[in-house]
TORVORO-104656 format. One record per residue: x, y, z of N, C-alpha, C in turn. Coordinates in steps of 0.001 Angstrom, whole numbers, plus 500000, padded with zeros to 6 digits. Layout:
BEGIN
XYZXYZXYZ ...
//
This chain:
BEGIN
497431514797512536497501513339512410498092512929511065 497753513710509998498258513348508680499778513400508633 500372514496509158501823514597509151502442513516510020 501752513160511115502252512114511989502292510773511266 501286510500510451501256509259509686502410509220508691 502664510327508016503748510355507036505100510154507705 505255510696508909506493510453509656506590508978510032 505458508417510394505414507018510824505836506066509705 505453506387508468505722505470507358506988505839506595 507833506683507169509065507081506489509914505902506014 510093504847506814510900503724506316510355503137505017 509033503029504920508438502477503703508647503428502531 508521504729502767508682505704501687510117505721501166 511088505702502065512487505682501628512811504372500910 512248503287501393512519501988500772511951501917499366 510724502414499182510129502321497847510862503231496870 511426504338497361512244505195496494513457504415495984 514159503738496890515352502986496494514989501828495569 513885501154495861513451500046495008513095500559493613 512439501725493543512029502275492249513236502645491387 514290503167492013515505503491491253516054502230490589 516190501170491370516725499921490814515778499336489768 514482499487489993513471498969489072513646499575487675 513784500888487610513894501539486303515280501364485692 516308501259486518517640501008485957517663499699485177 516975498689485684516853497438484927516183497693483576 515062498421483592514300498656482368515116499424481329 515935500372481784516687501200480846517927500478480328 518620499765481190519910499186480819519792497920479986 518856497050480333518827495735479689518569495797478184 517595496598477700517419496653476242518672497133475511 519366498121476076520596498617475447521647497513475412 521775496809476502522778495741476593522469494614475609 521193494256475497520812493198474557520981493654473111 520680494923472841520870495451471487522341495372471091 523224495699472025524653495598471736525081494153471523 524319493220472094524624491809471901524132491269470575 523483492111469770523057491714468439521688491074468370 520893491193469410519567490578469404518545491505468749 517547490896468110516512491660467423515520492249468421 514815493274467951513858493964468827512756493029469314 512306492128468438511233491211468835511679490318469988 512923489825469902513436488973470974513651489763472263 514117490999472106514303491845473284512955492104473962 511936492385473145510603492602473704510076491380474428 510339490196473854509905488963474510510575488805475870 511884489046475898512620488890477157512123489875478210 511901491107477804511457492118478763510031491852479247 509209491232478397507824490960478792507730489888479868 508808489140480076508799488120481123508656488731482515 508940490023482622508726490696483908507259490608484315 506357490824483348504922490758483652504511489350484062 505138488342483458504838486961483851505249486731485304 506434487222485659506865487115487049505952487873487992 505433489010487520504515489799488345503231489024488629 502721488332487621501515487523487823501806486381488798 502972485769488664503350484698489591503442485230491022 503914486457491159503985487057492497502592487257493075 501661487666492211500293487808492690499704486490493156 500111485402492491499587484086492853500268483504494085 501586483691494185502340482976495215503154483876496145 503236485177495853504081486049496658503657486130498109 502351486115498350501881486228499734502275485020500572 502550483887499920502983482710500679504346482947501319 505196483686500607506508484000501182506352484854502433 505422485803502374505185486660503535504601485843504683 503672484965504372503059484134505410504089483214506050 505045482773505274506036481819505772507027482470506736 507493483678506401508582484268507192508257485645507757 507129486240507386506795487564507891507179488665506913 506687489868507181506840490978506246508295491400506051 509005491643507140510366492167507008511286491140506363 511200489888506787512066488862506200511732488634504728 510447488684504390510061488501502987510620489635502131 510467490869502608510990492005501848512509491904501714 513182491551502787514643491439502750515085490344501781 514358489234501772514703488134500860514547488558499408 513472489294499116513259489746497740514352490725497310 514718491653498196515763492620497861517099491919497631 517415490943498476518674490209498317518684489419497011 517558488803496676517480488046495422517661488962494217 517062490142494269517214491098493168518662491565493026 519364491701494142520783492065494063521577490966493355 521228489710493632521879488589492942521557488625491449 520292488902491126519883489009489717520692490090489006 520894491212489687521654492312489090523082491885488767 523710491171489689525079490689489449525102489706488279 524107488832488204524046487860487098523944488561485750 523164489642485685523043490384484425524394490932483966 525246491291484907526540491865484525527474490820483918 527173489528484137528031488460483628527499487835482339 526182487872482141525587487140481017524863488094480069 525118487915478768524360488626477735523745487560476834 522706486945477330522016485884476605520517486131476718 519817485982475618518405486344475592517580485466476523 517911484178476599517115483270477426517438483442478907 518706483652479207519064483916480605518434485224481067 518480486229480185517855487511480526516358487348480761 515705486561479901514264486336480069513972485677481417 514779484671481767514574484010483051514805484939484229 515853485753484130516141486695485212515063487770485320 514494488178484179513405489166484231512176488579484913 511934487295484704510804486658485377511031486637486890 512259486292487284512588486300488714512452487714489275 512944488693488512512855490083488970511405490526489108 510560490134488162509149490485488256508512489926489515 508851488673489823508311488059491040508784488812492282 510073489116492337510637489744493538510154491180493708 510153491948492622509701493332492735508242493402493180 507392492623492552505965492712492865505672492149494254 506388491117494672506220490637496045506611491725497037 507657492479496715508042493611497569506933494654497619 506332494941496458505239495916496430504043495418497243 503729494133497109502618493563497871502871493719499366 504099493436499775504449493525501194504293494948501713 504860495912500996504826497298501457503415497880501399 502665497568500343501337498161500198500343497580501195 500456496294501500499576495730502525499930496305503894 501194496609504101501640497255505337501022498647505451 501059499397504350500467500737504353498973500687504634 498313499652504152496877499546504384496564499485505871 497370498759506631497135498642508067497482499939508783 498492500640508298498918501877508945497969503040508674 497179502956507613496292504056507241494846503677507514 493958504651507344492529504388507465491796505177506389 490462505150506428489677505780505369489925507278505275 490283507902506394490451509354506397491720509796505687 492747508956505667494025509412505114494632508455504097 493909507369503773494504506353502906494845506906501524 494007507789500994494283508357499675495587509125499656 495810509969500661497038510752500703498251509884501022 498069508879501864499186507987502187499657507254500937 498712506675500189499101505952498980499555506916497885 499005508130497877499487509122496927500938509488497193 501286509684498468502671509983498833503588508812498496 503098507616498739503855506402498392504155506368496892 503157506681496077503356506672494631504270507809494182 504214508940494879505120510043494550506566509619494782 506823508969495910508183508494496197508632507479495147 507706506618494736508047505657493684508358506386492378 507535507379492046507735508104490788509050508875490790 509401509478491929510668510215492014511842509262491809 511787508112492470512858507135492300512928506606490883 511772506285490321511714505744488963512235506766487955 511823508028488137512247509065487203513691509498487380 514262509232488556515648509634488810516654508679488186 516233507461487913517173506434487460517968506831486214 517331507385485151518125507706483953519246508707484208 519069509598485177520103510597485440521351509975486058 521214508771486594522379508111487183523377507662486124 522940507633484865523862507262483798524980508290483638 524746509503484137525785510525484036527000510186484896 526818509254485839527935508843486683528909507945485942 528458507366484845529304506432484107528726506259482714 529434505537481886528905505207480568527694504301480728 526692504514479885525477503704480001525729502241479668 526896501948479081527235500561478762528088499921479853 528403500663480892529291500174481944528567499141482808 529054497893482859528371496869483668528391497167485160 529267498108485579529289498445487001527995499104487461 527202499589486510525908500158486879524994499101487503 525222497838487150524447496786487810524801496716489294 526045497052489613526418497141491024525682498259491728 525430499357490991524673500466491568523243500036491887 522690499189491028521359498645491316521384497883492634 522417497064492807522542496316494056522670497216495269 523353498352495103523504499297496212522139499819496662 521312500233495715519995500764496074519109499690496699 519218498476496199518432497392496787518873497118498222 520173497157498460520669496939499823520265498078500749 520211499294500219519744500424501030518312500187501494 517462499761500574516069499498500953515986498364501965 516829497353501790516839496219502717517231496676504124 518264497502504214518732497978505523517664498834506198 517038499716505428516026500604506005514893499806506633 514368498831505905513236498070506429513664497128507552 514860496573507460515321495662508509515532496391509828 515924497659509758516201498428510969515003499247511440 513894499192510720512731499986511115512086499395512362 511345500244513077510668499814514295509159499735514090 508730499622512859507299499517512591506770498182513109 505689498195513880505086496920514294504618496138513078 504708494829513173504357493988512035502845493859511917 502307493971510688500874493730510499500531492276510791 499256492049511027498798490685511258498930489887509975 499467488686510087499642487846508912498298487317508441 498125487151507124496851486660506609496596485228507043 495324484884507134494965483534507552495166482526506433 495284483009505200495499482107504079496519482729503135 497381481900502548498427482441501695497982482700500270 496788482272499899496359482395498512495816483788498228 495918484224496960495284485494496596493771485404496775 493174486525497047491720486582497114491144486227495748 490034485529495740489427485171494459488921486428493752 488897486357492435488412487493491654486957487799491993 486167486759492224484757486961492567484616487721493877 485415487340494869485317488002496172485800489451496085 486883489673495343487373491040495174486321491894494473 485664491324493484484602492042492772483439492356493711 483113491426494593482028491674495544482377492816496495 483626492902496864484042493997497736483991495333497002 484568495403495805484627496668495076484742496415493578 483618496377492870483682496226491412484483497342490751 484321498564491247485039499692490647486539499542490822 486969499165492025488389498985492269488967497831491471 488197496752491343488673495581490610488905495908489140 487912496512488499488062496847487084489163497884486877 489273498828487798490299499861487661491700499271487725 491889498212488520493203497556488578493590496994487213 492664496299486576492942495727485260493223496826484241 492394497860484246492565498939483266493836499742483530 494241499840484799495508500510485101496668499773484442 496611498435484433497636497658483746497588497852482240 496374497895481681496229498123480241496827499466479828 496646500473480678497130501820480353498632501937480575 499090501520481753500482501784482127501471501022481256 501233499737481040502197498939480280502313499432478841 501180499743478226501221500236476848501912501592476774 501623502459477735502217503797477718503729503736477875 504199502982478865505633502931479143506391502202478036 505806501122477518506522500281476561506568500862475149 505519501567474743505385501921473333505483503413473038 505592504231474063505638505670473820506885506063473029 507977505297473204509206505633472482509021505494470970 508209504523470534507966504359469097507263505583468524 506278506085469263505586507296468812506558508475468750 507388508617469800508304509761469865509306509734468716 509859508565468434510838508476467350510185508703465992 508977508172465797508276508375464526507987509849464271 507817510615465340507501512033465193508739512916465297 509905512303465354511141513072465309511414513918466534 510913513523467680511168514269468915512565513914469415 513376514917469717514759514678470116515136515551471309 516351515316471813516913516161472865516161516052474180 516143517173474881515503517212476195514017516924476096 513419517291474961511987517041474782511709515546474705 512642514812474086512486513360474028512538512762475433 513475513248476256513577512748477633512298513028478413 511744514224478231510519514576478950509335513734478486 509265513499477179508162512687476660508281511247477150 509497510689477079509680509306477506509439509139479008 509725510179479765509504510100481211508182510673481659 507323511011480701506091511731481041505141510911481899 505190509585481768504231508772482523504456508928484025 505715508801484456505989508950485882506075510416486300 506623511272485428506700512692485771505303513295485921 504400512888485052503020513352485186502386512864486470 502792511662486889502276511138488145502650511999489335 503825512627489276504228513524490360503266514701490490 502689515116489370501779516265489386500389515896489888 499998514648489705498613514273490012498440513469491292 499485512777491754499291511827492848498736512483494103 499392513519494577498961514092495853497600514787495747 497365515600494701496018516185494579494923515133494474 495191514068493731494192513009493606493960512339494957 495039512101495708494882511519497039494089512421497963 494350513715497886493622514681498720492133514657498386 491815514633497098490412514585496683489761513259497079 490521512169496949489960510847497249489602510701498720 490291511426499594489980511363501022488749512187501380 488249512992500444487138513892500752485897513649499902 486066512998498775484936512779497873484887511307497466 483793510939496836483630509570496359484780509224495410 485469508142495710486643507771494914486275507422493479 485043506966493261484626506676491887484525507953491069 484028509023491692483961510305490991485355510843490697 486244510708491664487616511187491465488284510415490329 488124509087490335488730508269489278488116508587487916 486799508789487884486145509129486616486647510472486094 486803511446486983487340512736486569488764512625486059 489549511783486710490929511557486285490970510956484883 490117509961484643490078509328483326489554510293482259 488606511148482635488107512146481679489229513109481282 490062513473482252491210514322481947492158513606480985 492320512297481180493154511523480263492567511450478864 491243511334478775490591511301477460490874512591476695 490711513719477374490918515019476716492367515171476259 493314514855477141494730515031476786495137514103475646 494664512864475668495020511929474597494365512312473269 493148512846473326492512513326472091493282514501471495 493803515361472355494592516491471856495921516022471261 496493514952471828497710514381471238497399513832469845 496238513185469714495820512694468392495622513865467436 494989514938467934494742516107467080496045516727466595 497108516616467416498393517207467032498957516565465773 498607515303465530499111514650464322498462515216463064 497326515903463226496653516541462087496924518042462051 497034518647463225497291520088463323498467520296464267 499687520378463744500881520478464595500788521638465583 501305521385466790501322522405467832502735522515468394 503035523581469120504388523738469691504773522544470557 506050522203470528506528521044471275506291521212472773 506371522465473258506136522699474683504721522284475086 503753522628474246502371522264474542502176520750474454 502857520129473497502738518678473348503287517961474580 504402518455475101504980517845476306504018517971477484 503369519120477601502385519300478675501259518281478541 500816518044477318499758517058477097500219515656477489 501475515337477172502009514036477572502052513903479094 502428514972479772502478514937481235501087514720481828 500089515397481254498718515222481748498230513807481467 498537513320480268498143511951479916498786510939480863 500087511113481111500771510202482025500244510305483439 499991511536483886499481511725485243498131511085485461 497284511123484446495961510508484593496066508987484659 497011508428483922497142506974483915497799506418485158 498855507083485624499630506528486730498871506600488053 497925507516488179497195507662489444496012506710489564 495696505966488503494510505109488551494694503925489495 495852503282489454496036502092490292495991502416491788 496683503473492263496535503798493690495090504066494093 494330504711493209492917504939493509492157503618493602 492482502695492705491829501387492741492150500659494042 493408500745494463493815500094495710493045500664496895 492939501984496959492240502588498098490747502266498070 490164502145496881488753501759496809488535500381497415 489422499454497099489288498102497640489574498091499134 490647498761499555491055498724500957490047499404501878 489215500269501339488187500895502165487132499896502628 487081498726501988485994497791502268486439496452502838 487729496145502785488152494817503206488540494804504672 488572493616505233489059493426506588490583493466506583 491158493894507697492615494015507777493321492700507470 492731491586507884493379490297507680493443489910506207 492635490554505373492601490197503960493429491139503094 494183492037503729494958493008502960495951492323502031 496639491296502538497656490629501733497048489898500548 495985489128500786495384488367499692494729489291498673 494150490403499138493547491358498201494619492036497351 495722492428497988496811493059497243497367492106496192 497463490831496535497963489842495575497064489775494347 495754489737494569494833489656493440494890490920492595 495038492065493239495135493313492474496406493351491634 497491492798492163498724492741491378498586491774490205 497832490701490392497572489782489276496812490507488169 495781491254488557495006492002487563495877493040486862 496715493729487630497616494710487030498573494030486056 499075492847486440499975492109485557499285491619484294 498045491153484440497296490716483250497094491879482286 496742493033482842496629494214481991497963494577481369 499050494368482140500379494669481624500801493763480487 500286492543480463500586491635479350499729491981478133 498441492241478363497513492477477251497707493843476603 497998494863477412498068496223476886499040496399475737 500319496059475918501269496233474808500934495383473588 500351494204473816500000493348472673498911494002471832 497852494480472495496738495103471767497180496405471111 497826497271471901498247498560471353499301498375470267 500224497435470474501257497191469466500669496697468158 499652495838468251498999495348467033498330496496466275 497677497397467009497039498552466368498079499456465707 499198499661466380500241500521465820500869499895464579 501017498578464588501577497892463417500600497919462252 499316497740462553498300497685461509498035499059460900 498072500097461730497716501433461247498921502379461329 499102503024462482500220503954462651500487504109464140 501621504728464474502003504837465886501012505673466691 500295506591466029499332507425466740498178506606467301 498010505386466799496922504548467295497150504085468729 498343504272469247498549504052470677497590504920471478 497370506136471008496536507072471764495051506882471480 494711506330470323493329505888470134493003504770471137 493947503872471298493777502774472258493610503318473679 494464504266474070494382504829475414493063505569475633 492603506289474620491309506971474728490194505959474969 490232504844474249489189503828474401489175503252475816 490351502945476357490413502385477710489939503414478737 490398504653478601489973505707479526488457505897479487 487892505928478289486442506107478167485682504949478802 486184503746478609485536502575479198485480502699480722 486581503128481324486614503284482784485642504374483229 485613505499482505484695506591482859483253506106482840 482869505422481769481484504952481635481141503975482749 482038503035483021481763502040484059481601502702485428 482521503599485767482469504237487082481230505107487240 480842505801486198479658506654486302478383505825486408 478351504684485727477198503784485886477121503286487323 478284502917487878478310502468489272477853503576490216 478271504792489925477931505907490800476460506290490697 475934506339489478474583506851489268473501505806489504 473798504553489178472752503535489233472975502483490314 474187502425490849474464501521491966475040502384493067 474228502728494045474594503762495008475791503389495869 475931502126496171477070501688496976477688500479496318 478928500201496697479577499004496198478872497780496759 478862496696495992478261495453496460479248494769497379 478957494792498664479937494338499640479420493177500457 480321492262500766480069491319501835480591491943503107 479907491707504204480375492288505450481713491684505830 482632492548506231483939492078506655483809491382507996 484650490395508219484644489754509525485136490740510561 484424490863511639484726491872512642485353491223513861 486329491905514393486960491449515627486152492024516772 485400491185517481484468491675518485484740491051519840 484429491818520858484422491316522221483033491565522773 482334490529523145480963490685523620480933490820525129 480276491877525609480073492073527043478598492303527310 477758491669526521476330491916526606475728491451527921 476396490550528636475814490002529849475824490947531025 476498492075530905476587492988532035475234493612532319 474864493658533585473577494235533954473645495731534095 474833496242534326474999497678534486476044498134533488 475772499193532747476734499684531771476865501172531848 477874501663531186478112503096531130477777503596529750 477158504742529679476834505302528370478091505637527594 479166505905528297480421506181527603480938504936526911 480668503778527497481243502540527007480346501798526038 479070502136526005478133501361525201478538501224523741 479047502255523060479433502077521668480547501063521480 481283500727522549482410499824522417482073498395522800 480804498134523185480462496792523628480670495787522506 480306496142521273480629495317520117481881495914519488 483008495453519958484268496112519611484689495745518202 484826496749517350485194496538515954486548497180515701 487550496354515556488911496851515380489046497693514127 488297497345513079488431498058511804487939499494511881 487116499810512889486546501148512976487357502098513850 488484501642514376489330502523515178489865503626514278 489704504865514692490104505984513849491602506194513775 492311505881514849493753506125514890494492504912514330 495155505042513182495824503880512581496971503348513426 497612504218514212498713503751515053498195502837516162 497070503231516762496454502392517783495967501083517179 495381501177515995494874499982515325496006498997515040 497120499507514549498247498639514226498824497997515482 498884498753516573499387498200517832498513497042518299 497192497218518231496287496157518680496390494924517790 496521495150516485496682494019515569497962493258515893 499039493995516143500317493353516457500248492597517786 499599493183518786499457492501520074498605491245519942 497666491265519000496819490100518783497573488891518267 498792489101517770499610487987517292500408487323518407 500168487763519655500833487210520830502356487257520686 502912488457520574504369488574520448505065488083521713 506305487648521545507050487130522686507329488220523717 507560489425523245507871490522524164506973491717523851 505754491733524387504850492858524095505356494181524650 506262494139525616506767495381526207507479496233525163 508327495595524354509043496333523308508053496916522310 507048496126521958506045496564520987505283497780521509 504859497719522768504074498809523348504916500075523480 506123499937523991506970501122524160507314501744522808 507638500919521830507968501440520499506791502193519901 505595501617520047504404502245519472504104503585520138 504234503648521453503885504877522161504960505946522019 506216505534521990507283506526521852507335507110520447 506908506330519461506975506804518083505686507428517589 504775507767518504503492508324518086502993509298519144 501806509820518905501188510745519857500320510022520877 500311508698520847499491507930521774500006508060523203 499073508049524149499394508061525569498984506721526180 499613506338527307499256505046527922497770504915528206 497159505981528694495733505913529004494876505788527746 495437506205526592494685506095525339494529504641524910 495557503851525183495551502479524671495042501465525688 495000501844526966494661500868528011493289500250527784 492262501084527641490904500553527516490736499759526228 491415500179525155491315499451523883491990498084523984 493084498002524721493741496707524890492838495741525644 492147496243526654491260495372527431490080494906526590 489499495812525811488339495455524997488713494533523842 489855494784523223490250493979522070490790492617522478 491477492556523621492128491317524047491801491042525517 490541490765525837490138490654527248490834489526527995 491097488416527333491714487283528024493156487575528421 493772488516527734495155488874528049495238490254528684 494092490775529134494061492148529627494963492346530842 494968491373531754495818491506532931497287491584532561 497711490688531680499111490666531246499504491965530551 498645492446529640498985493636528862498974494897529714 498011495014530615497984496190531491499194496171532426 499585494991532879500774494885533730502015495377532972 502124494973531709503256495419530891503202496927530674 502004497433530385501844498869530138502237499685531367 501779499260532530502097499985533768503583499881534083 504164498727533822505595498552534089506432499451533186 505983499642531947506711500502531025506522501981531357 505349502324531892505039503726532203504492503820533632 505323503550534634504839503522536022504301504865536497 504806505948535918504327507264536335502879507506535917 502383506694534986501005506858534500500060505842535131 500474505197536220499677504124536822498266504598537183 498173505721537877496860506195538317496022506699537143 496681507331536185495951507796534996495369506605534240 496155505542534119495671504326533460494503503736534242 494625503733535560493557503184536399492240503918536165 492290505242536174491061506015535991490512505882534566 491391505616533595490904505428532225490097504140532092 490312503192533029489599501910532988488352501911533871 487985503059534405486871503125535351485587502535534775 485278502879533524484033502397532926484028500881532756 485198500303532586485261498847532489484991498191533837 485508498777534895485248498226536225483754498271536555 483063499287536061481630499413536325480855498238535735 481372497639534670480663496528534028480593495281534904 481398495239535968481357494127536927481682492781536279 482625492778535331483132491511534803484200491043535784 483807490178536705484625489900537878486014489362537523 486059488447536566487353487844536241488301488887535645 487779489695534720488609490728534105488996491780535135 488038492174535973488335493173536999489430492699537944 489373491423538299490385490885539213491770490927538567 491842490558537294493127490599536596493651492028536504 492747492961536221493161494355536099493634494912537440 492932494555538506493313495073539821494703494577540216 494973493310539967496299492766540278497372493470539448 497082493669538166498065494302537282498337495745537689 497294496457538093497451497870538436498159498075539772 497964497163540698498556497339542030499936496710542155 500308495865541197501617495219541270502725496267541136 503578496341542138504679497299542119504298498697542547 503041498920542938502607500256543345503083500552544766 503303501833545052503641502191546430502356502262547255 502498502510548545501338502470549439500285503501549050 500720504702548677499766505758548331498986505387547071 499683504859546075499010504476544827498059503310545067 498511502337545856497657501181546135496390501613546875 496554502530547832495395503013548587494401503725547674 494914504548546762494018505294545870493302504356544902 494009503346544407493383502388543486492291501606544211 492604501112545413491604500359546174490406501239546513 490672502501546828489584503425547154488671503639545952 489259503781544770488448503974543574487572502755543305 488145501563543452487383500346543192486255500169544204 486520500506545459485465500424546468484348501420546172 484723502610545743483725503629545408482855503167544237 483481502571543234482724502057542085481765500964542539 482247500089543405481408498989543886480182499515544622 480371500549545460479233501123546182478244501765545217 478760502480544203477875503123543222477016502093542500 477648501017542088476920499987541347475880499323542230 476247499044543496475291498422544420474093499328544662 474337500632544801473242501572545020472315501627543809 472897501630542601472075501658541382471249500385541263 471843499264541684471129497991541610469931497988542554 470115498531543764469019498596544740467894499483544232 468268500637543660467260501558543127466477500912541998 467195500186541135466528499527540012465566498460540500 
//
């Protein structure tokens, strides 16, 4: 099932790779371009920090774009806007225009992340969500880390590289536009989830989102100052500067694997403890010099511990929320990440200015320790997260006088508890009353291991009022499975819900040949006799 899920989400993985390449190309090219324009470092830093402001705006308002036009159109709009931003950068070298464009880019990039990550939440479940998001982050890290090598194709000052950014953005747009992934259910409200509600769902995940921003922004923005102050050059400089994402490649998948099997708070605490040790050793190196090879390894471990925190925070929250709240929860988490991204460089930069560049790592140690202490307190003294019960999608059949022991667990039908994410996503998509459910059903079954008989009973339980219509579509798409589908619904017929049974019987017999119709009628008559006999005995 795990490999099947990864195949299923291939469009998202390829898209995030292309988006990550363009994301880092902006970060690398713009400071160089502004420096050549004669702007001071302080002004360049101000302009680049506008990305975080745009990211916060995306957390506040990005989900409205998705609610307005849907996931694919929202993602396509953001990618197209970023391509326009890239072209504008090639024409203008002005600090204020750059600042404005960075704000727009922050909004578009983070809205794209919100769209893709909320999509992944619906496609995954508690059993595989850690590995799914770990793989997603690996693809992002590979794309992000690959961007600097593209400079070998041209001079790093060549404005045509902005065209290359547009190419990667268009690639991601085409991939998602042509994908056959069923659309997740749109949120009932366009606003981000309130901080209080997110905290009630998962205090550990909420705090980890903020601290992930504090760690990542400071690490990425200020590590170059430390490297230059310590005279690191050549290939070692490239490895140190890229250590945050390169280290993430080493930790993402193992952390995801552990998170799917153990308490995510313990995994996150262990990850932060590893970061504390590596950052303390980096501090120790300033007093007792060590070989550059060992120092690079420490940077990779430090980066790996930091970059894996946010995906862990996301999975902690997503384990507890209802599917309909995925978009609003993701928006709030991006706001927290953005707030941390604004505060982190300011705090760490002030410490480095006041004392020395090594104080970046004193700052990182403090943040890592804070997360470890908080998570362990939650684990040891608060046994479970403080949760409000998620709204459940239920179908009540309590009025039936006769039931089947096979069916009893499904009488209170909870969509969130379906183990197969492909089936869950199909039911969510059908719940949106698509114009052509036939395409949706065929696409879902052909692109997965699901069989018609696997989904028939779930469609009836999840959407009883439309059960006749959906079963008719299912049988029409897979006529050879008509009898198999009929027998899969046997336990539902036993419940004697006359209206639903009548709709199902019409749907199953429509278009059937004489032999199939006879067998279906015979089965229904046999069920009726069994139920009548049980009623008499009772």
